[in-house]
C-alpha positions in Angstrom: 94.3 58.8 25.5 92.7 57.1 22.5 92.2 53.8 24.5 90.5 55.8 27.2 88.2 57.5 24.8 87.4 54.2 23.1 86.6 52.5 26.5 84.4 55.4 27.5 82.5 55.3 24.2 82.0 51.5 24.5 80.8 51.8 28.1 78.3 54.5 27.2 76.9 52.6 24.3 76.7 49.4 26.4 74.8 51.3 29.1 72.4 52.8 26.6 71.8 49.3 25.0 71.1 47.8 28.5 68.6 50.6 29.3 66.8 50.3 26.0 66.5 46.5 26.3 65.3 46.8 29.9 62.7 49.4 28.9 61.4 47.2 26.1 61.0 44.2 28.4 58.5 46.1 30.6 55.9 46.5 27.8 54.2 43.1 28.3 52.4 41.5 25.4 51.7 43.5 22.2 48.1 42.2 22.1 46.1 39.8 24.3 42.6 38.6 24.7 40.6 39.1 27.9 37.5 37.3 29.0 34.6 39.5 28.2 31.9 37.5 29.8 28.7 36.7 27.9 29.5 39.3 25.2 32.6 37.4 24.2 36.3 38.1 24.5 38.0 41.4 24.2 41.1 41.6 22.0 43.2 44.3 23.6 46.0 46.1 21.7 48.3 46.6 24.7 51.2 48.3 23.0 48.9 50.7 21.1 47.5 51.9 24.5 50.9 52.2 26.0 52.1 54.3 23.1 49.0 56.5 23.2 48.8 57.0 27.0 52.5 57.0 27.9 51.7 56.2 31.5 51.1 52.7 32.7 49.4 54.0 35.8 46.5 55.3 33.7 45.2 51.7 33.9 47.5 49.9 36.3 46.6 52.0 39.3 43.6 49.7 39.4 45.4 46.4 38.9 49.0 45.1 38.9 51.0 44.4 35.8 50.5 40.6 35.6 49.0 38.3 33.0 45.5 37.2 34.0 45.3 39.5 36.9 42.0 41.1 36.0 40.2 37.7 35.8 41.9 36.6 39.1 40.9 39.8 40.9 37.3 39.5 39.6 37.2 35.8 40.8 38.4 36.7 44.3 36.1 39.8 44.6 38.7 42.5 44.7 37.6 43.9 41.3 34.0 44.3 40.3 32.7 42.7 37.1 32.7 45.8 34.8 35.0 48.0 36.9 37.9 48.2 34.5 35.7 48.7 31.5 33.5 51.4 33.1 36.1 53.3 35.1 39.0 53.0 32.6 38.2 52.0 29.0 34.9 53.7 28.3 35.5 56.8 30.4 38.9 57.5 28.8 37.5 56.8 25.3 34.5 59.2 25.8 36.8 61.9 27.3 39.1 61.8 24.3 36.1 61.8 21.9 34.6 64.8 23.7 38.0 66.6 23.3 37.9 65.8 19.5 41.0 63.5 19.9 41.5 60.1 18.4 39.7 57.7 20.7 38.8 54.1 21.0 35.4 52.4 20.8 32.6 53.4 23.2 30.0 50.7 22.4 30.2 47.2 23.8 30.1 45.3 20.5 33.0 47.3 19.2 35.4 45.6 21.6 33.7 42.3 22.5 33.8 39.7 19.8 31.5 36.7 19.8 33.0 33.6 18.3 
């Protein structure tokens, strides 16, 4: 009976560990830099946005989860130049600010950094 209990406990802990590792692997980079055009690159705190939003589809309904995909989609014409920034970033930040919640920047120079 004790061996059975020990095996069950081990199996459950192993399963939980596998799920936790798998969940962590889906988070992508903690931070990354995106091409911001003439205004300079945008340093994007990815994990901070994931933690705040809790739903990847809040942004990734517009583009797939893949490194460099925004630049690639802009280059092939399937994503307009400021589409992500206007329809996702700024609109979300303004909505949160209007609701008196913690929000991100709403002015261009607050995200774009010139070298």
